[in-house]
N, C-alpha and C positions, 0 to 999 in steps of 0.2 A: 565802655570799659570792663575790665572784670572783677570781677569781688570773689573773695575766697570766703566762703561760707566753715565759721566754727567746727560744724555737722560733720564736715568731711576732712578737716585740718585740724583737730583739736589734737591727733597723736604726732601731727609733725612738728620735731623738733631738734636743733643741730646739736650733734654731739660729737665732744673735743677731739674724737678719732678722725671724724668727718674732717672737720677743722685743718686738722694736720694733715690729711692724706690730699683736702682741696689745695691747702698752701704748696706744699712738695711740689704738687703737678705745676702749679702757677708757677713756680721758678723756672721754670723749661722755659718761658717764655721771656724774650727780653723788649717786644713793644706793643702798646697798646693804640690799636689803630681807631677803635671808637667806642666813646661810654655814652649811654642815652638811657632816660628811663620810658620803658615801653608800654607799661602796666601802672595804676596808682602806685602800688609798691616795689616793682619789679624794676631791677636794674640790668639792662645787657652791656657788660664788656667785650670786645671783641680782640683780641688776641694775636699778633702777627698777620695780619689781615685777613684770618681764615677761622680762624676757633673762638667760637660763641660760647659766653659761662654767663649765666642769670641767678640772680641774687634777688630771691624775695623777702623782702624786709618785712612784711606782715607782723604786726605786732602780737606775740606770744605765737606765731605759727609760722614762723620764718624757715626757709628753706634753700637749697641751691641747685640746680640742675645746670644741664649739658645739652646743645640742640642746634640747628641750625638760627641764622641770625633771624628775628622775627620783626614784623613791621610792627609800631608803634601803634595800639589802638584808638590813640587822637595825639595832638600837639602837647605836648610839655614844654611850658615855657615860663616857669616859675623860675626867680635867683640861681635858687641849688640846679636846676636844668641846664640852665648857661653856663655855669662854671664848671658844672661835672663836664660837658662837653668841651670846653675852653681851654681847661686846665688838663684832662685826662684823655683827650682825642690826639695822636701824635704824639704822647708823652712816652720817653724811657720810661720802661720799668724796674725797677732795680730790684727789688724785692718783694716778698710777702711772707708775712709773719703770723705766728698767734701769740702775740706777748704774752708773757708768763701762763701760759698753758689755759688759760682764758678761754670767753666766748667772743672770742674778735679775728675777724682778717683785717692784718694792715698792709696796705699798699702803699711801698715808697716810690715816688715816682717824679721825673725830671721832667716838666713840662716842656713843648717844645716850644712852648713863646718865649720862655725865660732867657733873658742875654746875658745872666751867669750862672755858675752853677747852683741855683734854684732848688730844692726840695721841697715838696707839700706829700700830706699823706691822706689817704682815701682810708677811713674806717667802719667796716663795717660790723654793728654791735650786734649779734643777737642777743639780746637781755630779755627776752620774754616782752612785759608792756612797753617796756622802754627801747626796745629795737630799733634801729637807728643807723643812718649811712652820715655818716660828717665827714668835710672836707676841713684839714688842718694844715695850717700851714709850721714852716720849722721850728716855730717858737711854742709850739701845742696850743695855738690861738686859732680858734674855730673860724674860718672860712665862709663854709656855710653847710645847712643841715636839711635832710627829708623834712624833719618834724623839729619845730622848736620845743624845746620844756621849759616851762617858767619854774621858777622858787619854790612855789605852790603844788607844783606835781613831783619837784624831785630836789635834791641837794644837787644833784649835777645839774645847773644852767645849762643847757644847748642852744646858743643863740651867737650870730656873728659876734666876734669881736671878745667874747667873752674865752679865758683859757679853761681847755679841756681836764678835768678832773678825771683824774684815775677812778677806774670799776673798783669798787671796793672787793674783797679778796671772796673767794666762792668755793666753797668744797664741794669736789667731785666725786659722786659713789657710784655712777655709771658703767655698765659693763664695756670693758674696752676689745674691737673687732682690729682684725687686721683686714683692710678691703685692698685687695691683688690688682683692679684695675679701675681706678676711681673714674675715668671719663664712661666705660660701659655700666660703672653703677648710678652717674650721674645720667646717664642717657636713659635708664633704666627708672629713676625715680620719674624723670620730665616724662616718659609715656606712663605710667601709672596714674599720677596726678593729671595730667592732660585729660585722661581717659577719664576720671569722675570729673573732673571740674566741666569736660565737653557735655555729658551726661545731665548734670546737674542743671548748668545753662541753654542747652536745650529743652528741658524739662521747663524751667522757668519760661523762656521766648513762646513756647508753644502753647502753655496755657495763657499765657498772654492774650494769642492770636487765635486763641479757643473760645476765650469771651468777647472778642470783638465780633467773632463768626456766629456767634451766639446771639448778638443782641441783634443782627441783622434778621436774623431766622427768625426773632420774636416781634421785627417790626413788619416784618412781610407777612406773619402770622397775623398784625393786628389790622392790615390792608381793609377798608372797606369793601365788599362785595359788588362787582360791577350792576350784576343784574338787582341785586336788592336796592339799590343806589336809583337804578332808572326806576323803579317800581314807586319808588318812596318818593321820587319827582313829582310823578305822573299824581301822586297822591296826595300830595302839598297842594298840586296844580288845584284839582278837583274841592280842596276845602276850601283856596283862594274864590274860586265861582262859586263854591257853592253858597260864602260869606256874601260875594255881592248881591245873590238871587235873593238872601233872608237879612237884609241890612237893616230894614225898616223893623223887625223883631227885636233887633238886640241895643240891650240896654245898658250903660256905659256901666254899671255895676257887676253885670254877667258876666262871670267864669266858665261858661258852657253855653256852647249850642247846638238844641236836639232838632233836629228838622231830617227830612229824608233826600238822599241822593236822589242822582239823574235816575237810576233804575228803579225807583220807589223803594228802597232799602231804609228804615229807619238809623239814623245816625248821629254823635254826639261827638264834635268837636272841642277840642276845648281851647280855651281865647285865652292870648297872651295877657300877662300883666304888663301895667302903663304903656299899652298901648291904646291910640284914641280908636273910634270904635270906625270910623273911614278910615283908618287906616291899617286897620286886621287883614283886609284882603291883600294888601301890600306885601304883609307882613310873610304870610304864606306863598305867596309869588315868589319872592326872594327865596326860601328856602326851597322851591321847590330847583330855580335857577341853579342854586350851588350844587346841591343833588346832583343835579344833570352834567354842573362842569366837571365834579370829583369823578360821574361815572366814565365824563369822556378822557380823565387826565389821568384815573389811576394806574392804569397801565405804564404808561410814563414813570409813575411813582415804582410800579412793581418792577421795570426794567434797571430804575436807578440801583434799588437797594438791591438786587439780584445780580446785579454788576459788581458791587461791592463786596459784597459776599464773595461773589466767587474771586475775586481779586486776593482778598484774606484765606482761605481755599488754597490758595495758589502759593502763598508765600508760608502757610506751616505744611504744605508738602515739600518745600526748597528746605524749610528747617529743619523737616526728618532729615533730609539728604544731606546738611552741610556735614561735613567733614572736620571745621577747623571752627576754633571760637572767632577768628577773626568773620567768617561767613557768617554765623550768627548774629554779628553785631552789625552788618550791612543790612541783612534782613529787616533786622528789629531792633534800631538802635538807641540806647537812651538817649543820646543827644537829640539826636530830632526831637522825641518827645517834648522834653525842656525849651526849644528855640523856635517850637512852630507857631508860640504865639506872639514872638518875637519877630518871625518874619512875615505873620497876616496872611496864612497860607489858607485862604478858605476850600478850596481843592484841590483834590489830591494830597500826594503824601509827598513827605520832606524827609531825604534823605542825607547821610554825610559819606562821603568818598575821599579819603585823603585830606579834608579838611575842602573840598570841594562841594557845594549844594548840591544835590539834586532831587529834581520834581519828579514825581511819577502821577499820569492820570490812570483813575481807578473805571473809568468809563469813557464813553465819546462824548458826553459833556464836558466833562474834565481835562479831556485830550484837547477841548477847544479853549478851555480857558487858561491853561500852561500854553497853549501857541499865540495866545492873547498878550499875555503880560512877559513871553520869554522876548529876551532882548537879540538884535541882530545875529551877533557874534556868541549866544549862547548855542549852545550842541547840542541838535534836537537828532533824535534817534528811534526807531521802530524797526519790528519784524516784518522783513518781506513777504508778502506774500499773506499773511496772515492777518487777521484783526484783534490789535494789542497795544499796550499800553502804549502813549507816547513819554519821552523820558527828553526830558530840560536839564543839561549841566550848567549851572551857572560858571562863566567862563573869566568873566572881569577882566576879556580880551586880553587871556593868556592865554597862551597853548600847553593846552592838556597835556599831561603824561600819558603814554599809552596806558598803565595799568589803570587808570580812572577810568578809562574808555571801557576797556575790556570787563571791568568787574562792573561798568553801569551796563552793557550790552547782557552780561549775565542776572542781572538785576530785570533789566527788560523781557529775557525769557521767562526768569521764575517768576515774575509778576503775570505773565499772560497765558501760560500755555501749562498744562497738566501732563502732558503727554511727553514721552521721553523722543530725543531724538536731534540731526542735527537740524540747525537753524543760522537762517541770515540776517543778521542786524544790521539795516542802512542806517547811515550816520552823516549828516553835514549840519553846516552854519543852521540856523534859525532864518536867515536872510534869502537863503537858498530855499526856501519851503514856500510854496503857493499854495493856500487854503482854498477846495474849491466849495463842499457844502458841508455843514457841521465841522466834522474834525478830519474830512477826508480830505486829502493832498495831491500834488504833486512837486518833484524835488527834482533836483538836477545837484553835480558838481559833487557826489557823495563817494563815500569810502562804503564797504560794509565787512565787518567782521564776522569771523562762525564762531557760532557758540553750541557745545553741546551738552544737552539735558540727559543726564544718567536719569534712569527709573530708579524709582521710590515707591516703599511700602506707603500707603497710604492708610492712616489712622486716628481719627478726630475721636 
């Protein structure tokens, strides 16, 4: 979800002439097609099935803009959201006013669901720290509000069932301007704010991913050298043999053994503490075996870390390419981070697309693990003819919307390849995927979706 930062929005506040121009424009409409929350503090109201206006009710930084209908960043199901949808969606818009020339937009509405001439109000209050969106009945009693306010915060208690008190008069000294074309004005405001918000959010997401890339670089640099481990293994083995050959010389309290190696050179071997004399040779033989095993397996760990580093580099490049906050949120979601522990996902990355869980493998081993935990009706996808991440979409036996499949296919490409171009992503149910060896698979009854990856400017 998006957060508005004070540094970017400290100068944004609604002016009276803006609210009056907006009210005049909204009175041209007669019908509210849809009302919903699309961000934590932003409401979308669509009028006459085609015109969407957005009301950002951030405390102290509220504003209104006009843009095409936007997809919510997450599902909002609070009582306020349920009532906003049920009372306003499909309702008749009777009027929009700025009561008493104050900091309020007040919508007078006849809900679709009413059996008689019922009237309700949506009051949007642009009042600094107490900015709020409030649903009110015809008796001025609060139905529900975006945020509740208690008596210890304000004399105006905002809670369901309470009578809504009037806002104290506010003397305005601001300059009055005439807005010739309010829609163009609000569309430009959206463009300006979106550009700043995108830049700030992109910077934030890129910084988080760059830290992960750096972490894997550090882990790679700390990996032991294969050749050094092999020499160390041989050295420990020689120590074990020398100790066996000189066992009769070692006393229980000795800390060192001075002797000659098998080439006649003088050598001093440090003896381990708390190990009995007859077990010292085993101690060094065990060290030799461990060093040999590490030397044998270090390349596996190197491949594992390198593949994860490449995965996050691909995410970084995709972030640089993203043009909307929605794309950025898909690539680096806050929600997935907070819910990863609940999912108990040890392998791969967890993402969310329209409330569907999406699991992504970062390398061959994780691809294999995801194949093992996927359910029969989960959707599986990967890029045809290219080594790529495997993507699993949890379906719970539901039919997936095309938008989810398209977004997941784009993630599959973004996470798997750096080079721009056209890619074909195959997808099918997990039950139609037959594992061959490791994460190599055969599959049938599949569909294909084409994904174009644009060129990106690479900067880390």
